[in-house]
NUROPA-435230 format. One record per residue: residue number from 1; residue in one letter; chain; x, y negated, z negated of N, C-alpha, C in turn. Coordinates in pm, 1 decimal, m for minus. Layout:
BEGIN
[site NUM, 'A', 'A', [X, Y, Z], [X, Y, Z], [X, Y, Z]]
...
REM end
This chain:
BEGIN
[site 1, 'M', 'A', [85.3, 119.3, 0.6], [m1.4, m0.5, 2.5], [88.4, m124.8, 0.6]]
[site 2, 'I', 'A', [41.2, m230.3, 65.8], [110.3, m357.5, 69.0], [12.0, m470.6, 46.1]]
[site 3, 'N', 'A', [64.6, m585.9, 9.7], [m26.5, m700.5, m4.3], [m59.7, m759.5, 132.8]]
[site 4, 'L', 'A', [m183.3, m799.7, 150.2], [m225.5, m863.7, 276.6], [m183.6, m1008.5, 274.6]]
[site 5, 'G', 'A', [m86.5, m1042.5, 358.4], [m37.0, m1180.3, 364.3], [14.4, m1224.5, 230.5]]
[site 6, 'G', 'A', [m27.0, m1344.4, 189.1], [9.8, m1395.5, 57.9], [m90.8, m1368.4, m50.2]]
[site 7, 'S', 'A', [m190.5, m1281.2, m22.1], [m294.1, m1252.5, m119.7], [m254.3, m1138.4, m209.3]]
[site 8, 'N', 'A', [m341.1, m1111.5, m305.9], [m321.8, m996.5, m396.1], [m401.3, m872.7, m345.8]]
[site 9, 'L', 'A', [m464.6, m885.6, m231.6], [m542.3, m774.9, m175.6], [m448.9, m666.3, m125.7]]
[site 10, 'Q', 'A', [m459.7, m547.4, m181.8], [m376.4, m432.0, m143.5], [m442.3, m356.8, m30.2]]
[site 11, 'V', 'A', [m362.4, m341.3, 79.6], [m412.8, m271.1, 194.6], [m313.3, m163.2, 237.9]]
[site 12, 'S', 'A', [m362.2, m71.4, 319.2], [m278.8, 34.5, 375.0], [m185.7, m25.0, 480.5]]
[site 13, 'V', 'A', [m74.2, 39.9, 500.1], [16.8, m3.5, 609.3], [m38.2, 45.0, 746.0]]
[site 14, 'V', 'A', [m136.8, 132.3, 745.1], [m198.8, 181.7, 865.7], [m341.3, 127.6, 875.2]]
[site 15, 'G', 'A', [m381.2, 78.9, 987.0], [m517.6, 27.8, 1007.4], [m581.4, 83.8, 1131.7]]
[site 16, 'L', 'A', [m709.2, 72.7, 1143.2], [m781.6, 121.2, 1260.1], [m860.6, 3.8, 1315.3]]
[site 17, 'G', 'A', [m842.4, m25.2, 1441.8], [m916.3, m135.8, 1504.9], [m986.6, m84.3, 1626.7]]
[site 18, 'R', 'A', [m1077.4, m164.3, 1679.3], [m1149.9, m125.1, 1800.2], [m1138.8, m233.2, 1909.3]]
[site 19, 'M', 'A', [m1036.3, m314.6, 1900.1], [m1021.4, m423.9, 1996.3], [m1021.8, m377.3, 2141.3]]
[site 20, 'R', 'A', [m951.1, m270.9, 2170.8], [m938.3, m224.1, 2309.8], [m1048.5, m130.3, 2353.6]]
[site 21, 'M', 'A', [m1146.7, m111.0, 2270.2], [m1254.1, m20.8, 2303.7], [m1370.2, m101.3, 2361.5]]
[site 22, 'S', 'A', [m1350.8, m147.8, 2485.4], [m1447.1, m245.4, 2547.9], [m1585.9, m186.3, 2563.6]]
[site 23, 'E', 'A', [m1599.4, m57.0, 2569.4], [m1734.9, 0.8, 2583.6], [m1812.0, m7.1, 2451.7]]
[site 24, 'L', 'A', [m1744.1, m40.0, 2343.5], [m1813.1, m56.8, 2213.9], [m1827.9, m204.5, 2185.6]]
[site 25, 'S', 'A', [m1936.0, m258.3, 2225.0], [m1958.3, m405.1, 2200.9], [m2097.1, m427.4, 2148.8]]
[site 26, 'M', 'A', [m2122.1, m550.4, 2117.0], [m2254.3, m595.4, 2066.0], [m2298.3, m509.8, 1946.9]]
[site 27, 'G', 'A', [m2211.3, m484.0, 1856.0], [m2243.3, m412.8, 1734.9], [m2234.4, m260.8, 1739.6]]
[site 28, 'Q', 'A', [m2208.4, m205.6, 1857.1], [m2203.0, m58.9, 1868.2], [m2092.1, 0.3, 1781.1]]
[site 29, 'A', 'A', [m1976.4, m64.8, 1781.0], [m1864.8, m13.3, 1700.1], [m1900.6, m9.1, 1554.8]]
[site 30, 'K', 'A', [m1971.5, m107.9, 1506.3], [m2012.6, m113.6, 1365.2], [m2110.1, m2.2, 1334.1]]
[site 31, 'E', 'A', [m2202.2, 25.7, 1428.9], [m2295.7, 135.3, 1406.0], [m2225.2, 270.3, 1401.9]]
[site 32, 'I', 'A', [m2129.9, 289.5, 1494.7], [m2052.5, 417.5, 1493.9], [m1969.6, 429.1, 1370.8]]
[site 33, 'F', 'A', [m1904.3, 321.8, 1328.9], [m1825.5, 324.2, 1204.6], [m1914.6, 359.5, 1085.0]]
[site 34, 'A', 'A', [m2029.3, 294.9, 1073.2], [m2120.9, 322.8, 961.4], [m2164.2, 469.2, 960.3]]
[site 35, 'A', 'A', [m2201.5, 520.0, 1080.9], [m2245.4, 660.9, 1088.2], [m2131.3, 755.8, 1053.4]]
[site 36, 'G', 'A', [m2009.9, 730.8, 1103.5], [m1896.1, 817.4, 1076.9], [m1853.5, 810.2, 930.5]]
[site 37, 'S', 'A', [m1852.7, 688.6, 874.9], [m1805.9, 676.6, 737.6], [m1902.1, 737.8, 636.1]]
[site 38, 'S', 'A', [m2026.3, 747.2, 674.8], [m2123.0, 811.4, 583.4], [m2098.5, 962.9, 574.2]]
[site 39, 'E', 'A', [m2024.1, 1018.3, 669.1], [m1990.2, 1159.7, 667.4], [m1860.4, 1191.6, 593.9]]
[site 40, 'T', 'A', [m1796.3, 1093.5, 535.4], [m1671.4, 1110.2, 461.5], [m1697.0, 1101.6, 312.0]]
[site 41, 'K', 'A', [m1594.2, 1129.9, 238.8], [m1603.5, 1117.9, 90.1], [m1552.4, 983.6, 44.3]]
[site 42, 'L', 'A', [m1524.4, 890.5, 136.3], [m1474.7, 757.4, 100.7], [m1589.5, 675.7, 41.9]]
[site 43, 'S', 'A', [m1552.9, 599.3, m63.0], [m1651.8, 502.2, m116.8], [m1615.4, 366.9, m60.0]]
[site 44, 'R', 'A', [m1703.7, 267.9, m77.4], [m1679.7, 134.0, m27.6], [m1550.6, 73.7, m85.9]]
[site 45, 'E', 'A', [m1521.8, 108.1, m207.8], [m1402.6, 60.4, m277.5], [m1273.7, 118.6, m213.3]]
[site 46, 'D', 'A', [m1281.3, 222.4, m138.1], [m1167.5, 282.8, m69.6], [m1133.6, 216.9, 62.7]]
[site 47, 'I', 'A', [m1219.1, 127.2, 111.3], [m1207.2, 72.1, 246.1], [m1187.8, m79.8, 234.2]]
[site 48, 'I', 'A', [m1097.2, m132.7, 317.5], [m1079.4, m280.9, 329.8], [m1133.4, m313.9, 467.8]]
[site 49, 'L', 'A', [m1241.3, m388.9, 475.6], [m1301.8, m429.5, 604.6], [m1249.7, m567.3, 643.7]]
[site 50, 'Q', 'A', [m1193.9, m569.3, 763.7], [m1141.3, m694.2, 815.8], [m1210.3, m720.5, 950.4]]
[site 51, 'S', 'A', [m1244.9, m842.2, 975.6], [m1305.7, m877.3, 1103.6], [m1244.5, m1004.6, 1155.1]]
[site 52, 'K', 'A', [m1274.7, m1037.8, 1281.9], [m1221.7, m1160.0, 1337.6], [m1330.5, m1231.2, 1417.6]]
[site 53, 'C', 'A', [m1317.1, m1360.3, 1432.5], [m1409.5, m1434.1, 1514.3], [m1339.1, m1557.5, 1570.8]]
[site 54, 'G', 'A', [m1396.0, m1618.8, 1667.7], [m1346.7, m1741.9, 1721.9], [m1437.9, m1855.4, 1689.3]]
[site 55, 'I', 'A', [m1390.1, m1977.0, 1707.4], [m1471.4, m2096.7, 1684.7], [m1473.3, m2176.3, 1817.8]]
[site 56, 'A', 'A', [m1589.6, m2211.5, 1863.7], [m1604.2, m2294.4, 1982.0], [m1680.6, m2418.1, 1943.9]]
[site 57, 'S', 'A', [m1632.4, m2532.4, 1988.7], [m1697.7, m2656.5, 1950.8], [m1835.1, m2668.1, 2015.1]]
[site 58, 'G', 'A', [m1930.6, m2727.5, 1948.9], [m2064.8, m2747.8, 1997.9], [m2155.5, m2628.2, 1974.3]]
[site 59, 'L', 'A', [m2107.5, m2522.1, 1907.5], [m2192.5, m2407.4, 1875.1], [m2224.6, m2407.3, 1727.0]]
[site 60, 'E', 'A', [m2341.4, m2359.9, 1693.1], [m2379.3, m2345.4, 1554.5], [m2348.5, m2204.5, 1509.6]]
[site 61, 'Y', 'A', [m2285.6, m2192.7, 1392.6], [m2247.8, m2061.4, 1343.0], [m2325.8, m2025.3, 1219.9]]
[site 62, 'K', 'A', [m2384.5, m1910.0, 1222.0], [m2447.9, m1853.5, 1106.2], [m2377.2, m1722.1, 1078.0]]
[site 63, 'F', 'A', [m2309.2, m1723.6, 968.7], [m2221.7, m1607.6, 938.5], [m2231.5, m1568.9, 792.4]]
[site 64, 'T', 'A', [m2245.7, m1443.2, 766.1], [m2239.7, m1396.5, 625.8], [m2125.7, m1297.7, 617.1]]
[site 65, 'A', 'A', [m2046.9, m1310.3, 515.8], [m1927.2, m1222.6, 504.3], [m1939.0, m1140.1, 375.0]]
[site 66, 'E', 'A', [m2060.4, m1109.5, 330.7], [m2072.3, m1038.5, 206.8], [m2013.5, m897.8, 207.4]]
[site 67, 'H', 'A', [m1997.8, m840.4, 327.6], [m1943.7, m707.0, 334.5], [m1800.5, m701.9, 390.6]]
[site 68, 'I', 'A', [m1743.2, m820.3, 414.0], [m1606.1, m828.4, 475.4], [m1508.2, m871.2, 366.9]]
[site 69, 'D', 'A', [m1394.8, m801.7, 364.2], [m1290.9, m836.8, 267.1], [m1190.7, m941.3, 322.7]]
[site 70, 'S', 'A', [m1173.5, m942.7, 455.9], [m1076.0, m1032.4, 517.6], [m1129.9, m1077.8, 651.7]]
[site 71, 'L', 'A', [m1126.8, m1206.8, 675.3], [m1179.9, m1264.4, 801.9], [m1065.4, m1341.9, 869.2]]
[site 72, 'L', 'A', [m1038.8, m1306.9, 997.4], [m935.7, m1371.8, 1075.8], [m1002.5, m1467.2, 1175.9]]
[site 73, 'L', 'A', [m950.1, m1585.6, 1193.8], [m992.8, m1673.8, 1300.4], [m905.2, m1641.8, 1422.7]]
[site 74, 'H', 'A', [m963.7, m1606.8, 1533.4], [m891.4, m1559.3, 1650.3], [m880.0, m1667.7, 1753.4]]
[site 75, 'G', 'A', [m759.6, m1683.4, 1809.0], [m739.6, m1779.3, 1917.1], [m724.9, m1918.6, 1867.2]]
[site 76, 'P', 'A', [m706.8, m2014.3, 1954.6], [m689.4, m2152.4, 1913.1], [m820.3, m2205.0, 1854.1]]
[site 77, 'D', 'A', [m809.6, m2276.7, 1746.5], [m926.0, m2330.2, 1679.2], [m958.0, m2462.9, 1747.7]]
[site 78, 'T', 'A', [m1068.2, m2468.6, 1821.5], [m1105.7, m2588.4, 1895.7], [m1154.2, m2700.9, 1810.3]]
[site 79, 'L', 'A', [m1178.3, m2671.9, 1679.6], [m1226.0, m2776.1, 1587.2], [m1105.9, m2851.7, 1529.5]]
[site 80, 'I', 'A', [m986.5, m2798.2, 1541.5], [m868.8, m2865.1, 1490.7], [m780.5, m2898.1, 1609.4]]
[site 81, 'A', 'A', [m765.0, m3028.3, 1632.2], [m686.6, m3074.6, 1754.1], [m541.5, m3092.4, 1716.0]]
REM end
C-alpha cells in the first residue's frame, strides 16, 4: 500500500481502469463493475473508487461524489486561464 499523492489515503500500487474500453460508455462500465463486485467477498471498505471528469466553461455541473474516494480533473481546466 502507498499514500495517494500527498494525502493519507492508502491505496494499492496496482489499479484497474477502463479508460481504453471504449465499448463501455454511458455508465455501462459502472454497471458491470457493480455486478462483478457483488460476486466477490470484498466489502466497500476494501475498495478505493477513483473517477475523473473534465470541466467545460458554459456548462452546468450537477455532481455527487458520495461514493467516490478520489476525483481527478482531467485535461486543461477551462475555468482557470
